[in-house]
C-alpha positions as CSV (number, residue, x, y, z in Angstrom):
1,M,88.0,178.7,132.7
2,R,84.1,179.3,132.0
3,R,83.6,180.1,135.6
4,L,86.7,182.9,135.5
5,A,85.3,184.4,132.2
6,R,81.8,184.7,134.0
7,L,83.7,186.3,137.2
8,A,85.7,188.4,134.9
9,A,82.7,189.8,133.1
10,R,81.0,190.6,136.6
11,T,83.6,192.6,138.0
12,P,82.4,196.2,138.8
13,A,83.8,198.9,136.7
14,D,85.0,200.7,139.2
15,R,87.2,197.8,140.9
16,E,90.9,198.6,141.3
17,R,92.0,195.5,139.6
18,Y,95.5,196.4,140.4
19,L,95.4,195.7,144.0
20,D,94.3,192.3,143.1
21,L,97.5,191.9,140.8
22,L,99.9,193.0,143.4
23,R,98.3,190.8,145.9
24,A,99.2,187.8,143.6
25,L,102.5,189.0,142.7
26,A,103.6,189.6,146.5
27,I,102.5,186.2,147.3
28,V,104.0,184.4,144.0
29,L,107.5,186.5,144.8
30,V,107.6,185.2,148.6
31,V,107.2,181.4,147.3
32,F,109.7,181.6,144.6
33,G,112.0,183.6,146.7
34,H,111.8,181.2,149.5
35,W,112.5,178.4,147.1
36,M,115.2,180.2,145.3
37,I,117.4,180.8,148.6
38,A,116.6,177.5,150.2
39,T,119.9,175.4,149.9
40,I,119.7,171.6,151.1
41,Y,122.5,169.6,152.5
42,Y,123.0,166.5,154.8
43,G,123.1,167.1,158.2
44,P,125.4,165.2,160.8
45,H,122.8,162.7,161.2
46,G,122.8,161.8,157.5
47,R,119.3,163.7,157.2
48,P,118.3,166.5,154.6
49,D,118.6,169.7,156.2
50,G,118.2,173.2,154.7
51,H,119.2,176.7,155.6
52,S,119.3,180.2,153.4
53,A,121.7,180.7,150.8
54,L,122.1,184.4,151.2
55,P,125.0,184.6,153.5
56,A,127.0,183.1,150.7
57,M,126.1,185.6,148.5
58,P,126.2,189.1,149.9
59,W,126.1,190.6,146.5
60,A,122.5,189.7,146.5
61,Y,121.4,191.7,149.4
62,P,120.4,195.1,147.4
63,L,118.1,192.5,145.7
64,T,116.0,192.0,148.6
65,W,114.7,195.8,148.4
66,L,112.7,194.2,145.6
67,V,112.0,191.0,146.7
68,Q,110.6,191.7,150.1
69,V,107.2,192.4,149.2
70,M,105.5,191.4,152.6
71,P,104.7,195.2,153.0
72,V,102.7,195.1,149.8
73,F,100.6,192.4,151.2
74,F,99.8,194.8,154.2
75,L,99.1,198.1,151.7
76,V,96.7,196.0,149.8
77,G,95.0,194.4,153.0
78,G,94.6,197.9,154.2
79,Y,92.9,199.2,151.3
80,A,90.7,195.9,151.0
81,N,90.0,196.2,154.5
82,A,88.8,199.6,154.1
83,A,86.5,198.8,151.2
84,S,84.8,195.7,153.1
85,L,84.3,198.2,156.0
86,A,82.7,200.8,154.0
87,S,80.4,198.0,152.4
88,Q,79.7,196.1,155.6
89,R,78.2,199.6,157.0
90,A,76.2,200.5,154.0
91,R,74.6,197.2,154.5
92,G,73.8,198.2,158.3
93,G,76.6,195.7,159.5
94,D,78.8,196.2,162.3
95,A,82.5,195.8,162.9
96,T,81.9,192.3,164.7
97,G,79.9,191.0,161.7
98,W,83.0,192.0,159.6
99,L,85.8,190.6,161.6
100,L,83.6,187.1,161.2
101,G,83.4,187.5,157.6
102,R,87.5,188.2,157.4
103,S,88.3,185.3,159.6
104,A,86.6,182.7,157.0
105,R,88.5,183.8,154.4
106,L,91.6,183.3,156.4
107,L,91.1,180.8,158.7
108,R,89.5,178.1,156.6
109,P,92.5,177.5,154.6
110,T,94.8,177.8,157.7
111,T,92.8,175.4,159.5
112,A,93.1,172.6,156.7
113,L,97.0,173.2,157.0
114,V,97.3,172.8,160.8
115,L,95.0,169.9,161.2
116,V,96.8,168.1,158.0
117,L,100.3,168.9,159.6
118,A,99.0,167.6,163.2
119,G,97.4,164.6,161.9
120,S,100.5,163.5,159.7
121,A,103.0,164.2,162.9
122,L,101.1,161.9,164.9
123,I,100.9,159.3,162.4
124,A,104.5,159.8,162.1
125,R,105.2,159.4,165.8
126,L,103.0,156.3,165.8
127,V,105.1,154.4,163.2
128,G,107.9,155.3,165.2
129,A,109.7,158.1,163.7
130,E,111.9,160.5,165.6
131,P,110.0,162.7,167.8
132,G,112.8,165.9,167.3
133,Q,112.9,165.3,163.7
134,V,109.0,165.4,163.4
135,R,108.8,168.7,165.1
136,T,111.5,170.3,162.8
137,V,109.6,169.3,159.6
138,I,106.5,170.6,161.2
139,W,108.1,173.7,162.1
140,F,109.5,174.5,158.9
141,A,106.4,173.6,157.1
142,T,104.5,176.2,159.6
143,V,107.1,178.9,158.9
144,P,104.1,180.8,156.8
145,L,102.5,181.4,159.9
146,W,104.5,183.8,161.6
147,F,103.3,186.4,158.7
148,L,99.8,185.4,159.2
149,A,100.1,186.1,162.6
150,A,100.9,189.4,162.2
151,Y,98.2,190.0,159.7
152,L,95.7,188.4,162.0
153,A,96.8,190.9,164.6
154,V,96.4,193.7,162.6
155,V,92.7,192.6,161.2
156,P,90.9,193.2,164.5
157,L,92.4,196.5,165.1
158,A,91.1,197.7,161.5
159,P,87.4,199.2,162.6
160,V,89.4,201.2,165.2
161,M,92.6,202.1,163.2
162,Y,89.9,203.1,160.0
163,A,88.1,205.6,162.6
164,L,91.5,207.2,163.7
165,H,92.3,207.5,159.5
166,R,89.1,209.4,159.2
167,R,90.1,211.9,161.7
168,F,93.8,212.2,161.7
169,G,94.6,210.9,158.3
170,L,98.2,210.3,157.1
171,A,99.5,211.8,160.5
172,V,98.6,208.1,161.8
173,P,101.0,206.2,159.8
174,A,103.6,209.0,160.4
175,A,103.0,208.7,164.0
176,L,103.5,204.8,163.8
177,A,106.6,205.1,162.1
178,L,107.9,207.4,164.6
179,L,107.1,204.9,167.1
180,V,109.0,202.2,165.1
181,A,111.9,204.4,165.4
182,L,111.7,204.6,168.9
183,G,111.6,200.8,169.3
184,D,114.9,200.6,167.0
185,L,116.6,202.7,169.4
186,G,115.6,200.2,172.1
187,R,117.3,197.5,169.5
188,A,120.5,199.8,169.2
189,F,120.9,200.8,172.4
190,G,118.5,198.8,174.8
191,P,116.5,197.7,176.5
192,T,115.7,195.7,173.9
193,E,112.1,195.0,174.7
194,L,111.2,198.4,173.4
195,A,111.5,197.0,169.9
196,L,108.8,194.2,170.5
197,P,105.9,197.0,169.6
198,N,107.4,197.2,166.4
199,Y,105.9,193.7,165.3
200,L,102.6,195.4,165.3
201,L,103.7,199.1,164.6
202,G,105.4,199.0,161.5
203,W,102.8,196.5,160.0
204,L,100.0,198.9,160.9
205,A,101.5,201.5,159.7
206,I,101.5,199.9,156.2
207,H,98.3,198.9,156.5
208,Q,97.2,202.7,157.1
209,V,98.4,203.4,154.2
210,G,96.4,201.0,152.1
211,F,93.1,203.3,153.9
212,A,94.6,206.4,152.5
213,W,94.9,204.8,149.1
214,Y,91.3,204.0,149.0
215,D,90.0,207.1,150.2
216,A,91.9,208.6,147.5
217,R,90.4,206.2,145.1
218,R,86.9,206.9,146.2
219,G,87.6,210.8,146.2
220,N,87.2,211.0,149.9
221,C,89.7,213.9,150.3
222,H,88.3,216.2,152.7
223,P,91.0,217.4,155.1
224,A,90.9,215.8,158.4
225,G,91.0,218.9,160.1
226,G,93.8,221.5,160.6
227,F,97.2,221.1,159.0
228,A,95.6,219.4,156.1
229,W,98.9,218.7,154.5
230,V,99.7,216.4,157.1
231,R,96.4,215.2,158.1
232,T,94.9,214.7,154.7
233,R,92.9,211.0,154.3
234,C,94.2,210.5,150.8
235,L,97.4,208.9,149.4
236,P,99.1,211.4,147.0
237,M,98.8,209.6,143.6
238,S,100.5,212.0,141.0
239,R,103.5,211.1,139.0
240,R,105.4,213.9,140.8
241,A,104.3,212.4,144.3
242,A,105.5,208.7,143.3
243,L,108.9,210.0,142.4
244,L,109.1,211.8,145.6
245,M,108.4,208.6,147.2
246,I,110.7,206.6,145.3
247,A,114.0,209.3,145.7
248,G,113.0,209.9,149.6
249,G,112.8,206.3,150.2
250,L,115.7,205.1,148.5
251,A,117.8,208.1,149.8
252,V,116.8,207.3,153.7
253,A,117.4,203.5,153.4
254,V,120.8,203.7,151.6
255,L,121.9,206.2,154.5
256,L,120.6,203.8,157.1
257,T,122.1,200.8,155.7
258,G,125.7,202.2,154.4
259,P,127.1,204.4,157.0
260,G,123.9,203.4,159.4
261,P,123.9,200.7,161.6
262,Y,121.4,198.5,159.8
263,P,121.9,195.4,157.5
264,V,121.5,195.8,153.8
265,S,119.2,192.9,153.5
266,M,115.5,193.3,153.7
267,I,115.3,189.2,154.6
268,N,116.8,187.9,157.6
269,V,120.7,186.8,157.1
270,P,121.6,184.2,160.0
271,G,124.5,186.0,161.9
272,E,123.3,189.6,161.5
273,R,122.6,191.5,164.9
274,L,119.8,193.5,163.7
275,D,116.6,191.9,161.4
276,N,114.9,194.8,159.2
277,A,111.7,192.6,158.9
278,A,111.3,191.0,162.4
279,P,110.4,193.3,163.8
280,P,110.0,195.7,160.8
281,S,112.6,198.7,161.3
282,V,112.3,202.2,160.0
283,V,114.7,200.9,157.0
284,L,111.9,198.4,156.1
285,L,109.5,201.2,155.8
286,S,111.8,203.7,153.9
287,V,112.2,200.6,151.4
288,T,108.4,200.2,151.5
289,T,108.4,204.0,150.8
290,A,110.1,203.3,147.7
291,Q,108.0,200.2,146.6
292,L,105.0,202.3,146.8
293,G,106.3,204.9,144.5
294,L,107.2,202.4,142.1
295,I,103.7,201.0,142.6
296,L,102.1,204.2,141.7
297,L,103.9,204.9,138.8
298,L,103.0,201.7,137.2
299,R,99.5,201.7,138.3
300,E,97.4,203.2,135.3
301,R,99.3,201.1,132.8
302,A,98.8,198.1,134.7
303,E,95.0,199.0,135.2
304,R,94.8,199.3,131.3
305,W,96.1,195.7,130.8
306,L,94.0,194.3,133.7
307,H,90.9,195.4,131.7
308,R,91.6,192.8,128.9
309,S,89.9,189.3,129.8
310,R,92.7,186.9,129.8
311,P,95.1,188.8,132.3
312,W,92.2,189.6,134.5
313,Q,91.1,186.1,134.5
314,A,94.7,185.1,135.5
315,V,94.5,187.3,138.5
316,I,91.3,186.0,139.8
317,G,92.1,182.1,139.2
318,V,95.8,183.3,141.4
319,N,93.6,185.1,143.9
320,S,91.1,182.7,144.5
321,V,93.9,180.1,145.8
322,V,96.5,182.8,146.7
323,L,96.3,181.9,150.5
324,T,96.6,178.4,150.0
325,V,99.5,178.7,147.8
326,F,101.1,180.5,150.6
327,L,100.4,178.6,153.2
328,W,101.4,175.1,151.7
329,H,104.8,176.3,149.2
330,L,107.2,174.7,152.3
331,S,105.3,171.7,152.5
332,A,106.0,171.2,148.9
333,V,109.7,171.5,149.7
334,I,110.0,169.0,152.4
335,L,107.6,166.8,150.1
336,L,110.1,166.9,147.4
337,V,113.2,167.0,149.4
338,G,111.9,163.7,151.1
339,A,111.2,162.0,147.6
340,L,114.5,162.8,146.1
341,D,116.4,161.8,149.3
342,K,114.3,158.2,149.1
343,L,115.2,158.0,145.8
344,G,119.1,158.8,146.3
345,V,119.0,161.3,143.8
346,L,118.9,164.6,145.9
347,P,121.6,167.3,144.8
348,T,123.3,169.2,147.6
349,P,125.4,171.8,145.5
350,E,126.9,174.6,148.0
351,A,125.1,177.7,148.0
352,G,126.3,180.3,145.4
353,T,128.3,177.7,143.2
354,G,127.9,177.2,139.6
355,A,126.2,174.0,140.3
356,W,123.9,175.6,142.8
357,F,122.8,177.9,140.1
358,A,122.4,175.3,137.5
359,W,120.2,173.3,139.9
360,R,117.6,176.2,140.6
361,L,115.7,175.8,137.3
362,P,115.1,172.1,137.9
363,W,114.5,172.7,141.2
364,L,111.7,175.8,141.0
365,L,110.0,173.5,138.3
366,M,109.5,170.5,140.0
367,L,108.6,172.4,143.3
368,S,105.8,174.3,141.3
369,A,104.5,171.0,140.2
370,V,104.4,169.6,143.6
371,L,102.7,172.7,144.9
372,A,100.4,172.7,141.8
373,V,99.0,169.1,143.4
374,L,98.9,170.6,146.7
375,V,96.9,173.3,145.5
376,T,94.5,171.3,143.5
377,I,93.7,169.5,146.6
378,F,93.5,172.2,149.3
379,G,92.6,174.9,147.1
380,P,88.9,174.4,146.9
381,I,88.5,175.1,150.7
382,E,89.6,178.6,150.0
383,A,88.0,179.1,146.5
384,R,84.6,177.9,148.0
385,T,85.4,180.4,151.0
386,G,85.8,183.1,148.6
387,R,82.7,182.7,147.0
388,S,80.7,182.4,150.2
389,T,81.9,185.0,152.6
390,T,79.4,187.5,152.2
391,T,78.5,188.7,155.8
392,R,75.8,187.0,157.6
393,H,73.3,189.2,158.9
394,H,72.5,188.6,162.6
395,P,70.1,190.3,164.7
396,T,72.7,192.5,166.2
397,D,74.2,193.4,162.9
398,H,72.2,196.2,162.4
399,P,69.0,198.0,163.7
400,T,65.6,196.9,162.1
401,T,62.4,199.0,161.9
402,D,59.8,196.6,161.3
403,R,60.0,195.0,164.4
404,Q,57.7,195.4,167.7
405,P,59.4,197.3,170.5
406,E,60.3,194.7,172.9
407,P,57.6,194.6,176.0
408,R,60.2,195.4,178.7
409,E,63.4,197.0,178.7
410,S,65.3,193.9,179.9
411,G,64.7,192.3,176.4
412,A,66.7,195.2,175.2
413,G,69.1,194.9,177.6
414,R,69.8,191.4,176.9
415,S,70.4,192.1,173.3
416,R,73.1,194.8,173.9
417,R,74.8,192.4,176.3
418,W,74.7,189.6,173.8
419,A,76.1,191.9,171.5
420,V,79.3,193.0,173.6
421,A,79.7,189.3,174.7
422,R,79.6,188.4,170.9
423,G,82.0,191.0,170.2
424,A,84.4,190.0,173.2
425,T,84.4,186.5,171.9
426,V,85.2,187.4,168.4
427,V,88.3,189.3,169.4
428,A,89.2,186.7,171.9
429,G,89.0,184.0,169.2
430,Y,91.5,186.3,166.9
431,A,93.4,186.6,169.9
432,A,93.9,182.9,170.7
433,V,94.6,182.0,167.0
434,V,97.5,185.0,166.8
435,Y,99.0,183.3,169.8
436,A,98.8,179.9,168.7
437,M,100.9,181.0,165.5
438,A,103.3,182.9,167.3
439,A,103.8,180.3,170.3
440,N,104.6,177.8,167.4
441,S,106.9,180.3,165.8
442,V,109.1,180.8,168.8
443,A,109.1,176.9,170.3
444,A,112.2,175.1,170.0
445,K,112.5,173.2,166.6
446,T,113.2,169.9,168.0
447,A,110.9,169.7,171.0
448,P,109.3,166.4,170.8
449,D,105.5,167.4,170.7
450,P,103.4,164.5,169.8
451,F,101.4,166.5,166.8
452,G,104.8,168.4,165.8
453,L,103.1,171.7,167.1
454,P,103.3,173.1,170.8
455,V,100.1,171.4,172.7
456,A,99.2,174.5,174.2
457,A,99.3,176.2,170.9
458,L,97.3,173.6,169.1
459,V,94.7,173.9,171.4
460,A,94.6,177.8,171.6
461,Y,94.2,177.7,167.6
462,L,91.5,175.1,167.7
463,V,89.5,176.7,170.5
464,G,89.9,180.2,168.8
465,A,89.4,179.0,165.1
466,G,86.4,177.0,166.6
467,A,84.7,179.9,168.3
468,L,84.6,182.1,165.5
469,R,83.5,179.1,163.2
470,L,80.4,178.7,165.8
471,L,79.9,182.8,165.6
472,R,80.1,182.7,161.7
473,S,77.1,179.6,161.8
474,G,74.8,182.0,163.8
475,W,75.2,179.9,167.0
476,G,73.6,181.7,169.7
477,S,72.2,184.8,167.5
478,R,68.6,183.8,168.9
479,G,69.6,183.0,172.3
């Protein structure tokens, strides 16, 4: 508590504390949402299994418009990435150094999860566990990685996309939304492959709006060129603009899900022909617009509340381990279900029944206790990373003025080549990690992999994360 109080006291006066609250709330809602809709049952082989309760509760579909908060995380990520990019450049750093700094906060907690799960799977195999069952358990525990893969695909593009934002402003997310709509046409009429880019384009569009929020907060609202009303760099922050976002976003979403062809739920429902979130659809972007309007309406009141010490300390505390909470929340389900099954006291009420709803409260409380233990064990990895992710300054990060000129041009040439190679290696490291997470998500749930993860995916992850770790440590910077 004393550390949190010190951190709270050192918070800059101009920090947008509301963004930190939104990040924490988004992850907490995702965690409790996943826990809430989980239905456990015994499969044909007498083993516990699970599925979503949503198909049994169609009346709850509209509620997903509030609890589908992954877009909020990308919105906050856009703001945070714009702020850290500006800070990096103010210190004379480059985009490569910035990417290395971001990779530390994202990948250190993730690597802990991957290594623990792979090691646990190997031990389970050695003691005789059925390979398909091990893979199913590991697949479920790594479900959070599909979202993290999307975010890690967006982050390396942030420097380029922010440059586009500085030139074209809000026209960039508008153009991305149009491309998402074209991808949706592919889903509806074919070829369906046209929708695959939406996995990136949809989240990029939301991420760009975070840039516009940052510029509005900093007053960088100079028109980006002609047609300033379209190409402004700033997000409209007025109450009137917020109300228009709510009304417009809801109107479009209702039209597309009522008479239109899209499902009402913003969360995947087994059996539905379309999924609004995977990949993101124009309906999800419409709902995100309405969510953004609501967020802006509450902003000033929330900022005043967050300038009190206790609420702000709580937000700091959650954010220091927020990725750990997200990564391990389904592992908590596995551990609790396994323990209750071994004890012979695992309830399996049918989804949507009175018994199922009665079981929700003890279910959530017990899961919270298990997750608290996991966060106590693994949270310090993320907390320490958050305190030490100030970007290392390598010789290629910024020009120096106190060095003597190179005696030969070849020295400068080697430095440039190293900078290019370093940048390419960083991007390749991100790409390898994204590939690994995506490959794991789409691999068969019962494949007999020795580590519970596809071997190619595990190797790609370790190589990519390892390369980024070596570069963060300064390896080769003096070579």
